[in-house]
C-alpha positions as a Python dict, from the first residue, in 0.01 Angstrom:
ca = {
    (1, 'M'): (0, 0, 0),
    (2, 'P'): (-153, 274, -201),
    (3, 'A'): (-330, 542, 4),
    (4, 'I'): (-710, 572, 47),
    (5, 'P'): (-821, 828, -178),
    (6, 'P'): (-1047, 1142, 0),
    (7, 'L'): (-1376, 1102, 33),
    (8, 'L'): (-1421, 1478, 14),
    (9, 'S'): (-1160, 1695, -144),
    (10, 'L'): (-1178, 2080, -88),
    (11, 'R'): (-892, 2301, -249),
    (12, 'G'): (-849, 2675, -277),
    (13, 'L'): (-1217, 2739, -141),
    (14, 'V'): (-1286, 3127, -146),
    (15, 'K'): (-1593, 3299, -29),
    (16, 'R'): (-1664, 3682, 4),
    (17, 'F'): (-2005, 3827, 125),
    (18, 'G'): (-1899, 4209, 65),
    (19, 'D'): (-1582, 4315, 172),
    (20, 'H'): (-1580, 4034, 414),
    (21, 'L'): (-1360, 3755, 337),
    (22, 'A'): (-1513, 3442, 480),
    (23, 'L'): (-1327, 3184, 333),
    (24, 'D'): (-963, 3232, 242),
    (25, 'G'): (-799, 2999, 2),
    (26, 'L'): (-913, 2685, 246),
    (27, 'D'): (-779, 2311, 171),
    (28, 'L'): (-915, 2025, 331),
    (29, 'D'): (-1002, 1665, 295),
    (30, 'V'): (-1200, 1390, 483),
    (31, 'A'): (-1148, 1061, 458),
    (32, 'P'): (-1422, 790, 376),
    (33, 'G'): (-1585, 701, 728),
    (34, 'E'): (-1408, 983, 925),
    (35, 'F'): (-1614, 1203, 1205),
    (36, 'L'): (-1440, 1537, 1145),
    (37, 'T'): (-1515, 1829, 1355),
    (38, 'L'): (-1508, 2203, 1247),
    (39, 'L'): (-1410, 2428, 1561),
    (40, 'G'): (-1375, 2789, 1540),
    (41, 'G'): (-1476, 3095, 1699),
    (42, 'S'): (-1766, 3336, 1574),
    (43, 'G'): (-1703, 3450, 1235),
    (44, 'S'): (-1425, 3243, 1172),
    (45, 'G'): (-1608, 3015, 835),
    (46, 'K'): (-1693, 2708, 941),
    (47, 'S'): (-2065, 2754, 912),
    (48, 'T'): (-1997, 2930, 590),
    (49, 'L'): (-1754, 2652, 496),
    (50, 'L'): (-2041, 2392, 574),
    (51, 'R'): (-2313, 2562, 346),
    (52, 'V'): (-2027, 2580, 73),
    (53, 'I'): (-1994, 2233, 92),
    (54, 'A'): (-2420, 2149, 86),
    (55, 'G'): (-2446, 2410, -211),
    (56, 'F'): (-2652, 2669, 18),
    (57, 'E'): (-2382, 2927, -69),
    (58, 'T'): (-2143, 2914, -392),
    (59, 'A'): (-1790, 2952, -371),
    (60, 'D'): (-1623, 3229, -557),
    (61, 'A'): (-1324, 3054, -602),
    (62, 'G'): (-1186, 2694, -594),
    (63, 'R'): (-1249, 2314, -619),
    (64, 'L'): (-1536, 2074, -429),
    (65, 'D'): (-1466, 1705, -510),
    (66, 'L'): (-1714, 1445, -329),
    (67, 'A'): (-1575, 1081, -457),
    (68, 'G'): (-1449, 1208, -764),
    (69, 'Q'): (-1732, 1405, -870),
    (70, 'D'): (-1718, 1786, -883),
    (71, 'L'): (-1960, 1944, -680),
    (72, 'A'): (-1977, 2297, -812),
    (73, 'P'): (-2231, 2257, -1067),
    (74, 'L'): (-2524, 2062, -848),
    (75, 'P'): (-2754, 2213, -663),
    (76, 'P'): (-2817, 2139, -348),
    (77, 'H'): (-3070, 1849, -359),
    (78, 'A'): (-2837, 1705, -643),
    (79, 'R'): (-2539, 1647, -425),
    (80, 'P'): (-2468, 1319, -259),
    (81, 'L'): (-2405, 1415, 46),
    (82, 'N'): (-2719, 1542, 322),
    (83, 'M'): (-2745, 1801, 590),
    (84, 'M'): (-2873, 1839, 961),
    (85, 'F'): (-2926, 2189, 1074),
    (86, 'Q'): (-2918, 2340, 1426),
    (87, 'S'): (-3293, 2436, 1418),
    (88, 'Y'): (-3376, 2018, 1297),
    (89, 'A'): (-3604, 2221, 1023),
    (90, 'L'): (-3889, 1959, 1076),
    (91, 'F'): (-4229, 2011, 909),
    (92, 'P'): (-4473, 2060, 1154),
    (93, 'H'): (-4797, 1962, 970),
    (94, 'L'): (-4605, 1601, 896),
    (95, 'S'): (-4565, 1294, 1136),
    (96, 'V'): (-4258, 1173, 1259),
    (97, 'A'): (-4275, 862, 968),
    (98, 'A'): (-4337, 1177, 700),
    (99, 'N'): (-4069, 1369, 832),
    (100, 'I'): (-3812, 1128, 781),
    (101, 'A'): (-3988, 980, 430),
    (102, 'Y'): (-3976, 1343, 262),
    (103, 'G'): (-3643, 1315, 107),
    (104, 'L'): (-3712, 945, 5),
    (105, 'R'): (-4052, 1077, -127),
    (106, 'R'): (-3937, 1369, -307),
    (107, 'D'): (-3662, 1131, -490),
    (108, 'G'): (-3911, 901, -618),
    (109, 'V'): (-3862, 558, -390),
    (110, 'P'): (-4155, 355, -420),
    (111, 'R'): (-4370, 351, -128),
    (112, 'A'): (-4278, -26, 4),
    (113, 'E'): (-3902, 82, -14),
    (114, 'R'): (-3989, 402, 168),
    (115, 'E'): (-4156, 227, 435),
    (116, 'R'): (-3926, -35, 516),
    (117, 'R'): (-3617, 214, 513),
    (118, 'V'): (-3799, 493, 760),
    (119, 'A'): (-3868, 140, 1000),
    (120, 'G'): (-3492, 106, 982),
    (121, 'A'): (-3417, 450, 1052),
    (122, 'L'): (-3680, 446, 1356),
    (123, 'A'): (-3496, 164, 1479),
    (124, 'L'): (-3147, 284, 1455),
    (125, 'V'): (-3217, 622, 1624),
    (126, 'G'): (-3451, 440, 1914),
    (127, 'L'): (-3777, 613, 1821),
    (128, 'E'): (-3999, 283, 1742),
    (129, 'G'): (-4348, 320, 1780),
    (130, 'L'): (-4326, 728, 1763),
    (131, 'E'): (-4400, 715, 1355),
    (132, 'G'): (-4752, 873, 1382),
    (133, 'R'): (-4618, 1117, 1635),
    (134, 'M'): (-4628, 1522, 1560),
    (135, 'P'): (-4303, 1732, 1585),
    (136, 'Q'): (-4467, 1958, 1875),
    (137, 'R'): (-4554, 1645, 2091),
    (138, 'L'): (-4187, 1524, 2079),
    (139, 'S'): (-3909, 1618, 2335),
    (140, 'G'): (-3604, 1863, 2196),
    (141, 'G'): (-3376, 1546, 2222),
    (142, 'Q'): (-3664, 1339, 2044),
    (143, 'R'): (-3696, 1582, 1743),
    (144, 'Q'): (-3324, 1567, 1734),
    (145, 'R'): (-3310, 1195, 1650),
    (146, 'V'): (-3572, 1254, 1360),
    (147, 'A'): (-3378, 1497, 1205),
    (148, 'L'): (-3068, 1260, 1235),
    (149, 'A'): (-3333, 994, 1089),
    (150, 'R'): (-3420, 1219, 793),
    (151, 'A'): (-3073, 1275, 767),
    (152, 'L'): (-2950, 913, 744),
    (153, 'V'): (-3244, 758, 577),
    (154, 'K'): (-3080, 837, 276),
    (155, 'R'): (-2732, 635, 321),
    (156, 'P'): (-2533, 956, 255),
    (157, 'R'): (-2168, 880, 222),
    (158, 'L'): (-2135, 1215, 377),
    (159, 'L'): (-2324, 1387, 662),
    (160, 'L'): (-2300, 1764, 767),
    (161, 'L'): (-2420, 1854, 1099),
    (162, 'D'): (-2434, 2228, 1211),
    (163, 'E'): (-2449, 2283, 1556),
    (164, 'P'): (-2685, 1942, 1591),
    (165, 'L'): (-2667, 1906, 2000),
    (166, 'G'): (-2634, 2295, 2045),
    (167, 'A'): (-3057, 2325, 2158),
    (168, 'L'): (-2996, 2036, 2421),
    (169, 'D'): (-2928, 2053, 2780),
    (170, 'A'): (-2580, 1949, 2887),
    (171, 'H'): (-2681, 1594, 3012),
    (172, 'L'): (-2855, 1551, 2695),
    (173, 'R'): (-2592, 1661, 2472),
    (174, 'E'): (-2335, 1449, 2675),
    (175, 'R'): (-2571, 1101, 2624),
    (176, 'T'): (-2691, 1231, 2262),
    (177, 'G'): (-2305, 1307, 2148),
    (178, 'F'): (-2205, 946, 2245),
    (179, 'E'): (-2503, 793, 2043),
    (180, 'L'): (-2444, 1023, 1753),
    (181, 'R'): (-2085, 856, 1723),
    (182, 'A'): (-2227, 506, 1769),
    (183, 'L'): (-2448, 611, 1466),
    (184, 'Q'): (-2191, 708, 1280),
    (185, 'R'): (-1992, 421, 1326),
    (186, 'A'): (-2286, 216, 1234),
    (187, 'T'): (-2338, 368, 931),
    (188, 'G'): (-2007, 400, 826),
    (189, 'A'): (-2094, 764, 691),
    (190, 'A'): (-1834, 1036, 716),
    (191, 'F'): (-1945, 1323, 897),
    (192, 'I'): (-1856, 1686, 915),
    (193, 'M'): (-1997, 1858, 1229),
    (194, 'V'): (-1977, 2236, 1336),
    (195, 'T'): (-1929, 2321, 1679),
    (196, 'H'): (-1824, 2595, 1916),
    (197, 'D'): (-1812, 2332, 2209),
    (198, 'Q'): (-1439, 2243, 2260),
    (199, 'Q'): (-1497, 1939, 2454),
    (200, 'E'): (-1761, 1818, 2219),
    (201, 'A'): (-1532, 1855, 1942),
    (202, 'L'): (-1232, 1685, 2124),
    (203, 'S'): (-1474, 1401, 2252),
    (204, 'L'): (-1647, 1299, 1949),
    (205, 'A'): (-1399, 1335, 1633),
    (206, 'D'): (-1191, 1129, 1481),
    (207, 'R'): (-1003, 1457, 1356),
    (208, 'V'): (-1043, 1834, 1485),
    (209, 'A'): (-1005, 2140, 1207),
    (210, 'V'): (-961, 2466, 1384),
    (211, 'L'): (-1040, 2752, 1153),
    (212, 'E'): (-971, 3140, 1188),
    (213, 'A'): (-1040, 3399, 1000),
    (214, 'G'): (-1165, 3161, 719),
    (215, 'R'): (-836, 2986, 726),
    (216, 'L'): (-766, 2627, 814),
    (217, 'V'): (-512, 2688, 1120),
    (218, 'Q'): (-446, 2363, 1289),
    (219, 'Q'): (-594, 1995, 1218),
    (220, 'G'): (-522, 1668, 1373),
    (221, 'P'): (-652, 1419, 1602),
    (222, 'P'): (-838, 1593, 1927),
    (223, 'R'): (-508, 1484, 2183),
    (224, 'A'): (-279, 1574, 1938),
    (225, 'V'): (-411, 1940, 1860),
    (226, 'Y'): (-476, 1990, 2233),
    (227, 'E'): (-134, 1920, 2343),
    (228, 'R'): (63, 2053, 2092),
    (229, 'P'): (-126, 2343, 1952),
    (230, 'A'): (35, 2546, 1665),
    (231, 'T'): (-45, 2897, 1732),
    (232, 'R'): (-126, 3144, 1992),
    (233, 'F'): (-524, 3124, 1850),
    (234, 'V'): (-525, 2774, 1875),
    (235, 'A'): (-334, 2734, 2226),
    (236, 'G'): (-604, 2985, 2359),
    (237, 'F'): (-896, 2901, 2189),
    (238, 'L'): (-867, 2508, 2275),
    (239, 'G'): (-895, 2447, 2648),
    (240, 'G'): (-768, 2809, 2713),
    (241, 'A'): (-355, 2748, 2764),
    (242, 'N'): (-146, 3015, 2932),
    (243, 'V'): (26, 3207, 2643),
    (244, 'L'): (373, 3342, 2744),
    (245, 'E'): (516, 3609, 2554),
    (246, 'G'): (925, 3637, 2529),
    (247, 'R'): (1206, 3522, 2330),
    (248, 'P'): (1515, 3250, 2288),
    (249, 'D'): (1818, 3384, 2577),
    (250, 'G'): (2066, 3227, 2325),
    (251, 'R'): (2145, 2982, 2598),
    (252, 'G'): (1887, 2696, 2557),
    (253, 'G'): (1617, 2926, 2767),
    (254, 'F'): (1313, 3163, 2694),
    (255, 'D'): (1337, 3497, 2836),
    (256, 'C'): (988, 3580, 2943),
    (257, 'P'): (954, 3903, 3167),
    (258, 'A'): (549, 3872, 3244),
    (259, 'L'): (673, 3590, 3438),
    (260, 'G'): (997, 3744, 3563),
    (261, 'V'): (1171, 3416, 3467),
    (262, 'A'): (1375, 3230, 3189),
    (263, 'L'): (1199, 2936, 3114),
    (264, 'R'): (1331, 2588, 2999),
    (265, 'P'): (1159, 2413, 2743),
    (266, 'A'): (1197, 2087, 2593),
    (267, 'A'): (1239, 2206, 2271),
    (268, 'L'): (1298, 2592, 2145),
    (269, 'P'): (1318, 2711, 1783),
    (270, 'A'): (1494, 2997, 1741),
    (271, 'A'): (1211, 3209, 1582),
    (272, 'T'): (960, 3152, 1878),
    (273, 'T'): (824, 3426, 2037),
    (274, 'A'): (549, 3246, 2267),
    (275, 'L'): (514, 2935, 2466),
    (276, 'A'): (188, 2773, 2590),
    (277, 'L'): (147, 2610, 2920),
    (278, 'R'): (-206, 2417, 2984),
    (279, 'P'): (-366, 2477, 3291),
    (280, 'E'): (-344, 2113, 3428),
    (281, 'R'): (7, 2116, 3362),
    (282, 'I'): (82, 2356, 3668),
    (283, 'A'): (171, 2211, 3996),
    (284, 'R'): (290, 2324, 4337),
    (285, 'A'): (659, 2299, 4375),
    (286, 'T'): (839, 2245, 4689),
    (287, 'V'): (1125, 2456, 4602),
    (288, 'A'): (1242, 2723, 4376),
    (289, 'G'): (1455, 2611, 4054),
    (290, 'E'): (1401, 2567, 3679),
    (291, 'N'): (1060, 2630, 3519),
    (292, 'T'): (914, 2747, 3889),
    (293, 'V'): (791, 3105, 3969),
    (294, 'E'): (580, 3257, 4258),
    (295, 'G'): (276, 3395, 4239),
    (296, 'V'): (-50, 3557, 4447),
    (297, 'V'): (-393, 3359, 4405),
    (298, 'E'): (-600, 3628, 4283),
    (299, 'E'): (-914, 3426, 4216),
    (300, 'V'): (-1044, 3069, 4252),
    (301, 'A'): (-1354, 2917, 4099),
    (302, 'F'): (-1498, 2557, 4177),
    (303, 'R'): (-1561, 2373, 3849),
    (304, 'G'): (-1710, 2036, 3964),
    (305, 'D'): (-1419, 1815, 3923),
    (306, 'D'): (-1158, 2074, 3976),
    (307, 'S'): (-1118, 2451, 4068),
    (308, 'L'): (-916, 2692, 3833),
    (309, 'L'): (-660, 2925, 4016),
    (310, 'L'): (-575, 3300, 3889),
    (311, 'V'): (-255, 3335, 3984),
    (312, 'R'): (-22, 3648, 3968),
    (313, 'A'): (330, 3596, 3876),
    (314, 'G'): (609, 3838, 4009),
    (315, 'G'): (624, 3971, 3642),
    (316, 'G'): (271, 4043, 3648),
    (317, 'A'): (128, 3763, 3424),
    (318, 'L'): (-166, 3636, 3534),
    (319, 'L'): (-150, 3203, 3519),
    (320, 'R'): (-439, 3005, 3480),
    (321, 'V'): (-363, 2702, 3724),
    (322, 'G'): (-577, 2356, 3755),
    (323, 'H'): (-615, 2220, 4104),
    (324, 'A'): (-746, 1879, 4105),
    (325, 'E'): (-1013, 1793, 4407),
    (326, 'E'): (-813, 1501, 4488),
    (327, 'D'): (-541, 1720, 4586),
    (328, 'G'): (-769, 1863, 4905),
    (329, 'P'): (-917, 2232, 4924),
    (330, 'P'): (-785, 2471, 4670),
    (331, 'P'): (-577, 2761, 4859),
    (332, 'P'): (-749, 3075, 4965),
    (333, 'R'): (-750, 3401, 4753),
    (334, 'G'): (-435, 3603, 4846),
    (335, 'A'): (-234, 3269, 4875),
    (336, 'V'): (148, 3279, 4778),
    (337, 'L'): (231, 3003, 4581),
    (338, 'R'): (545, 2812, 4399),
    (339, 'L'): (425, 2685, 4104),
    (340, 'G'): (621, 2447, 3862),
    (341, 'W'): (596, 2193, 3559),
    (342, 'E'): (784, 2004, 3350),
    (343, 'A'): (1004, 2120, 3030),
    (344, 'A'): (775, 1925, 2827),
    (345, 'A'): (476, 2092, 2924),
    (346, 'L'): (595, 2414, 2758),
    (347, 'V'): (448, 2419, 2366),
    (348, 'P'): (650, 2671, 2112),
    (349, 'L'): (400, 2826, 1953),
    (350, 'A'): (468, 2924, 1544),
    (351, 'A'): (257, 3256, 1567),
}
């Protein structure tokens, strides 16, 4: 069966702002109907990438193809895609319906067709009955829905979203995130969403792409990227894994001076110089043995459904350790713990 060609194909994208290299030869494909999240720290290039795709920034080198069409010569309004901004960018002097219809009117869509499509978009985002209201009389969540309806009413095959949930409070973010995912499935459009919220990226996306210094350092299904980080940056940035420095001891083990023990991973490439260990993969151990270490609890932070312990190991390393609420009260500061983990919990990092 032949492979389905990507909807969006980016090759060798380079973007400079003076001496700063914002995008460094970046390659990326997006499949039809895929929900992709771009994740990375401040200055990683994720928002720049979105603006280059949209046409608000011009790449210095590289190629952008959407459904086989070269996007580079096209101005933003002529590109067959749409973008939703974090600020929502609603026109304050236009009603909800007029805001949603703005792009259709600019494109010369007949009035009857505009009204039909606006009504459909309002129903899609659950804003029926608010078409005559002005933006200043809407809640933050309602303004977000108007911006989303305006982006979807033109029926783009690709929708770009720049921190679309960033202005909402935590409870509304979660609910609206699920609604956004449902809308993406209902419309069949491909979504590319920029976010700095790791939980948001993992819960909504079909695929996560992690950027660092303008480069794509890892991409894949959320669970795969979380459980098998490729680099120190991804391990630390996504979920705050413990990064354990050391070197193979030549006998199948990994010498880690900061823990004061030799570790025994399930797999250990010869060039490995660091391992990732997720806090939730660490448990209390009853006896000393392979992949165990003793340490002293220095801090305890309650996080709702669990607590985070900072445990100082004998070799000086400070381990982040998860403690589930069902396991009872967390140990107090100063408690001495023996900790252990399975060999498979130790993930070799490539860089």
